[in-house]
C-alpha positions in Angstrom: 0.0 0.0 0.0 1.4 3.5 -0.9 2.2 5.4 2.3 0.3 8.5 1.2 -2.9 6.7 -0.1 -6.2 8.1 1.1 -6.8 4.9 3.1 -3.5 5.3 5.1 -4.0 7.1 8.3 -1.0 9.3 9.1 0.1 11.0 12.3 2.7 13.7 12.5 4.5 15.4 15.3 6.3 18.5 14.0 8.7 20.7 16.0 8.6 24.0 14.1 9.4 27.7 14.3 6.6 30.0 13.4 6.5 31.0 9.7 8.2 34.4 9.4 9.5 34.3 13.0 12.9 35.6 13.8 15.9 33.3 14.1 15.9 33.8 17.9 12.3 32.6 18.3 11.8 29.5 20.4 11.1 26.2 18.7 7.4 25.6 18.5 6.1 22.1 18.4 3.0 21.1 16.4 1.2 17.8 16.4 -0.4 16.5 13.2 -2.8 13.7 13.8 -6.1 12.1 12.8 -9.1 12.6 15.0 -10.3 9.1 14.2 -8.3 6.5 16.2 -7.7 3.9 13.5 -4.2 5.1 12.7 -0.9 3.3 12.0 1.9 5.8 11.4 3.5 8.8 13.2 6.2 11.4 12.4 8.3 13.9 14.4 9.9 16.8 12.6 12.1 19.6 13.8 12.0 22.6 11.5 14.9 25.1 11.5 13.5 28.2 9.8 16.9 29.9 9.8 18.9 27.1 8.0 15.8 25.8 6.3 16.6 22.3 7.6 14.2 19.6 8.8 15.0 16.6 11.0 12.3 13.9 10.9 11.4 10.9 13.1 8.7 8.4 12.4 7.9 4.8 13.2 10.7 3.6 11.0 13.5 5.8 12.3 15.2 9.2 11.6 15.8 11.2 8.4 16.7 14.8 7.5 16.7 17.3 4.7 16.2 20.8 3.5 12.9 22.5 2.8 11.3 25.4 0.9 8.4 27.5 2.3 5.9 29.6 0.3 3.9 30.6 3.4 1.4 27.8 3.3 3.3 24.8 1.9 6.6 23.4 3.0 8.4 20.9 0.8 11.1 18.8 2.4 13.7 17.2 0.2 15.6 14.4 2.0 19.4 14.7 2.1 19.5 11.0 1.4 16.5 9.1 0.0 15.0 6.9 2.6 15.0 3.2 1.5 13.0 0.6 3.4 13.0 -3.1 2.3 10.2 -5.5 3.2 11.2 -9.1 2.9 8.4 -11.5 1.9 6.4 -8.4 0.8 5.0 -9.7 -2.6 4.2 -12.8 -4.6 5.7 -12.4 -8.0 4.6 -13.9 -11.3 6.6 -17.0 -10.6 4.7 -17.4 -7.3 7.8 -16.7 -5.3 7.8 -14.5 -2.2 10.1 -11.6 -2.9 11.4 -8.3 -1.3 9.7 -5.0 -1.9 11.7 -1.8 -1.6 10.0 1.5 -0.7 11.9 4.7 -1.5 10.9 8.1 -0.2 12.4 11.4 -1.4 10.2 14.3 -0.5 7.4 15.3 1.9 4.9 18.2 1.6 2.9 19.9 4.3 0.1 22.1 3.0 -2.0 24.0 5.7 -5.6 24.0 4.6 -7.4 25.7 7.4 -7.0 27.5 10.7 -3.8 28.9 12.1 -0.5 27.4 13.0 -1.8 27.0 16.5 -4.6 24.7 15.3 -6.3 23.7 12.1 -5.9 21.2 9.3 -3.0 20.2 7.1 -2.7 17.9 4.1 0.5 15.8 4.1 1.7 14.1 1.0 5.0 12.7 -0.3 7.0 11.4 -3.3 7.6 7.6 -2.9 7.6 4.4 -4.9 7.5 0.7 -4.2 9.5 -1.6 -6.4 10.0 -5.4 -6.5 13.7 -5.9 -5.6 14.3 -9.5 -6.7 12.7 -12.6 -8.3 11.0 -12.9 -11.7 9.5 -9.4 -11.5 12.6 -7.5 -10.3 12.2 -3.8 -11.2 8.4 -3.9 -11.3 7.0 -0.7 -9.9 4.0 -1.7 -7.7 2.9 1.8 -6.7 4.0 5.4 -6.5 2.8 8.7 -4.8 3.5 12.4 -5.4 3.6 15.5 -3.2 1.0 16.8 -5.6 -1.5 14.0 -4.8 -4.8 15.1 -3.2 -4.9 13.6 0.3 -7.1 13.8 3.3 -6.3 16.6 5.7 -5.3 16.0 9.2 -5.7 18.0 12.4 -2.8 19.9 13.7 -2.3 21.5 17.2 0.7 23.4 18.5 2.2 21.4 21.3 2.1 24.3 23.8 -1.7 24.0 23.5 -1.9 20.3 24.0 -3.8 18.8 26.9 -2.4 19.1 30.4 -0.3 16.4 32.1 -1.1 17.8 35.6 -3.1 14.7 36.6 0.0 12.5 36.3 0.0 11.9 40.1 0.0 8.8 42.3 -3.2 6.9 41.9 -3.7 7.9 38.3 -4.8 4.9 36.1 -4.7 4.6 32.3 -5.3 2.0 29.8 -3.2 2.1 26.6 0.4 2.0 27.7 2.8 -0.9 26.8 5.8 -2.5 28.5 6.9 -4.4 25.4 10.0 -3.4 23.5 10.1 -1.9 20.0 10.9 -5.3 18.4 7.3 -6.5 19.3 5.9 -4.0 16.7 6.7 -6.7 14.1 3.5 -8.5 14.9 0.7 -9.2 12.4 -1.0 -6.0 13.4 2.1 -3.8 13.9 1.0 -2.7 17.4 2.2 -3.2 20.9 0.0 -5.1 23.4 -1.3 -2.7 26.0 -2.3 -2.9 29.6 -4.0 -1.0 32.4 -1.4 0.9 34.5 -1.3 2.8 37.8 1.1 5.4 39.0 2.1 4.7 42.6 3.9 6.7 45.3 7.6 6.8 44.9 7.6 7.5 41.2 6.7 4.2 39.6 4.2 2.9 37.2 2.7 -0.6 37.7 1.3 -2.8 34.8 -1.7 -4.7 35.9 -1.3 -7.9 33.9 2.3 -8.7 34.7 2.8 -6.6 37.9 5.9 -5.0 36.3 6.9 -1.8 38.1 9.2 0.8 36.4 10.4 4.3 37.3 8.1 7.0 35.9 8.3 10.8 35.9 7.2 13.7 33.7 10.2 15.5 32.2 10.6 19.2 31.4 9.2 18.7 27.9 5.9 17.2 29.1 6.7 13.6 28.4 5.8 10.9 30.9 9.1 8.9 30.8 9.2 5.2 31.8 12.6 3.6 32.3 12.4 -0.1 31.2 15.4 -2.4 31.3 17.2 -1.8 28.0 15.0 1.2 26.7 13.4 4.4 27.7 9.9 5.2 26.6 7.9 8.5 26.7 4.2 9.2 26.5 2.6 12.7 26.1 -1.1 13.6 25.9 -2.3 15.6 22.9 -6.0 16.0 23.4 -9.0 14.6 25.3 -12.6 14.0 24.4 -14.7 14.5 27.5 -17.8 13.1 25.8 -16.3 9.6 25.3 -13.3 9.6 27.6 -10.9 9.0 24.6 -7.5 10.6 24.9 -5.0 11.0 22.0 -1.4 10.4 23.1 2.0 10.1 21.5 4.4 7.3 22.3 8.1 7.3 21.5 11.3 5.4 22.5 14.1 7.8 23.4 17.8 7.4 22.6 20.3 9.9 24.0 17.5 12.1 25.0 15.8 12.2 21.6 12.8 10.3 20.2 14.0 7.4 18.0 10.5 6.7 16.7 7.0 8.0 17.4 3.4 6.7 17.1 0.0 8.0 18.0 -2.0 5.8 20.4 -5.5 5.7 22.0 -5.6 6.0 25.8 -8.3 6.3 28.4 -8.3 7.1 32.1 -9.3 3.7 33.4 -12.8 3.8 34.9 -13.7 1.6 37.8 -16.5 -1.0 37.4 -16.5 -1.8 33.7 -19.2 -4.3 32.8 -21.6 -5.3 30.0 -24.2 -6.5 32.6 -26.5 -9.3 31.7 -27.0 -11.1 28.4 -30.0 -9.0 27.6 -28.1 -5.8 28.4 -25.2 -6.9 26.2 -27.3 -7.9 23.3 -27.0 -4.5 21.6 -25.6 -2.8 18.5 -22.0 -1.8 19.4 -20.3 0.9 17.3 -16.5 0.6 17.4 -14.9 3.8 18.6 -11.8 3.2 16.5 -13.8 3.9 13.4 -16.7 6.2 14.4 -15.1 9.3 12.8 -14.2 7.7 9.6 -15.9 7.0 6.3 -15.8 3.3 7.2 -17.8 2.7 10.5 -17.6 -0.8 11.9 -20.2 -2.2 14.2 -20.8 -5.5 16.1 -24.4 -6.7 16.6 -24.8 -9.1 19.5 -28.2 -10.9 19.4 -30.1 -12.4 22.3 -29.9 -15.9 20.8 -26.1 -15.9 21.2 -25.3 -15.2 17.6 -24.3 -11.9 16.0 -23.1 -10.0 13.0 -20.2 -7.7 12.0 -21.3 -4.7 10.0 -18.7 -2.8 7.8 -20.0 0.4 6.2 -18.7 2.5 3.3 -20.3 5.9 3.7 -18.9 7.2 0.4 -20.3 4.3 -1.6 -23.4 4.0 0.5 -22.9 0.3 1.1 -22.5 -2.1 4.0 -21.1 -5.6 4.3 -22.4 -8.1 6.9 -20.5 -11.2 8.2 -21.9 -13.6 10.8 -20.7 -14.2 14.3 -21.3 -17.8 15.1 -21.5 -17.3 18.8 -20.9 -15.0 21.7 -20.7 -15.9 25.4 -19.7 -14.5 28.7 -16.4 -15.7 30.2 -16.7 -14.1 33.6 -17.1 -10.4 32.9 -15.5 -10.8 29.4 -17.4 -11.3 26.2 -15.9 -13.9 23.8 -17.1 -13.8 20.1 -16.4 -16.6 17.6 -16.6 -16.4 13.8 -15.2 -18.2 10.7 -13.4 -16.6 7.8 -15.9 -18.3 5.5 -18.8 -20.8 6.0 -16.6 -23.7 5.1 -13.4 -22.6 6.8 -12.0 -24.6 9.7 -10.2 -21.5 11.0 -11.9 -19.6 13.8 -11.4 -16.0 14.7 -11.9 -15.5 18.5 -12.3 -11.9 19.8 -12.4 -11.1 23.5 -13.7 -7.9 25.1 -12.4 -7.3 28.6 -14.5 -4.4 30.1 -12.4 -1.8 31.9 -14.9 1.1 32.3 -18.4 2.4 31.6 -19.3 5.9 30.6 -23.0 6.4 29.9 -23.7 4.3 26.8 -20.0 3.7 26.2 -18.1 0.5 27.2 -14.4 0.7 27.3 -12.5 -2.5 26.7 -9.2 -4.2 26.3 -9.8 -5.9 23.0 -7.8 -8.9 21.5 -8.3 -11.5 18.8 -6.6 -14.8 18.0 -6.8 -17.0 14.9 -7.4 -20.7 15.9 -6.5 -23.2 13.2 -7.9 -26.8 12.8 -5.6 -28.4 15.3 -6.4 -25.9 18.0 -3.2 -23.8 17.6 -3.7 -20.1 18.2 -1.9 -17.2 16.5 -2.3 -13.5 17.4 -4.5 -11.5 15.1 -5.0 -8.4 17.2 -2.7 -7.7 20.1 -4.5 -6.4 23.2 -5.6 -2.8 22.5 -7.8 -0.2 23.9 -11.1 0.4 22.2 -14.6 1.7 23.1 -17.9 0.6 21.9 -21.0 2.8 21.8 -24.4 1.3 22.5 -26.6 2.4 19.5 -29.7 0.4 20.3 -31.1 -3.1 20.6 -29.7 -5.6 18.1 -32.4 -7.5 16.2 -31.6 -10.0 13.4 -32.7 -9.1 10.0 -35.7 -11.3 9.1 -35.5 -13.6 6.0 -36.9 -12.4 2.7 -40.6 -12.6 2.6 -40.5 -15.0 -0.4 -38.7 -17.5 1.9 -41.0 -17.1 4.9 -43.8 -19.5 5.6 -47.2 -18.4 4.2 -49.3 -16.5 6.7 -52.4 -14.4 6.7 -51.6 -10.9 5.3 -52.5 -9.2 8.5 -50.2 -11.3 10.5 -47.3 -10.8 8.1 -47.8 -7.1 8.2 -47.6 -7.1 12.0 -44.2 -8.8 11.9 -42.5 -6.5 9.3 -39.7 -4.4 10.8 -40.2 -0.7 10.9 
């Protein structure tokens, strides 16, 4: 997938001087992010408006270059093109698994609304993906341009980001991870998260493992956690009081600087999360990861212990339904089982672990495994934070009238859904 396609959700953190500011002006940091939480990439950029240089950090590492600025659009030309190889990234025409090379040369930042303090910006780039070896060596799979039309993202100056003043003993969050960077190489490219608590003495404790690590907020507003072998920082960008959702940035630090950065969804862990009884849980649940996108995703749980997964495409005006074979309570958790196809022996098993209620919203730690025919399980979704919004009672769609048993017209009419 091209990194600047409309379906790719990008997140940027940019450290920048104000356009037109004097050389002596303090560095101003700006976060570029998506309000929807289904994101998978992040960037950190330091702008030097005196030397017209930019230093960039993203989820892959560091890069740098020079840039031009016409007042609304900055174009960064990398000093050295960035080259990223993905082994086993493509099946070629000889049915061999081969390596794909992605090369990036330029980035463009076009402010579309608001001010430098807050608004929206479209971010695009010059890149291409080429087959590196095998029968199709040299084949260009995709390319992007800084002139491509892309979706705009929100931006917010870091001096205006949400406060970290509640980072005190007793504070609890869900969304932080104790796993090292290497574990990003999972099928879903995320780190398994947990519920954490700050305790007296300057430590953070992870609930699932009991791991305790030193924790403190530094002078730049990052909550720094000192793990054996690496140092990780978290900082809050914004909060949504209506849902309890918080947008944070996560980065590992080397020699005092972020080595990579990623946007994450966090919530202040609420006490007493529950789905209640079977009847109370048999509802239409709208996934918070996709509520602000053009592709909402919902899970319908029916009272008979079955359900459906609803994927919508608002632009096309379509929706796709896939059955859930069963859902059951395992203690307070809800476990859902489905198959990839009606004849497949592979099961996908999703677990919701409730961690907090907020009105019609249920916050969960959500995970999914793929179970093959011999019972072996493989991770499909590492434990992540999500919230589901109760949008009403879930009722199965009745079969077509042509397939229903013959009844008197009045009786049939009484049973038609509204």
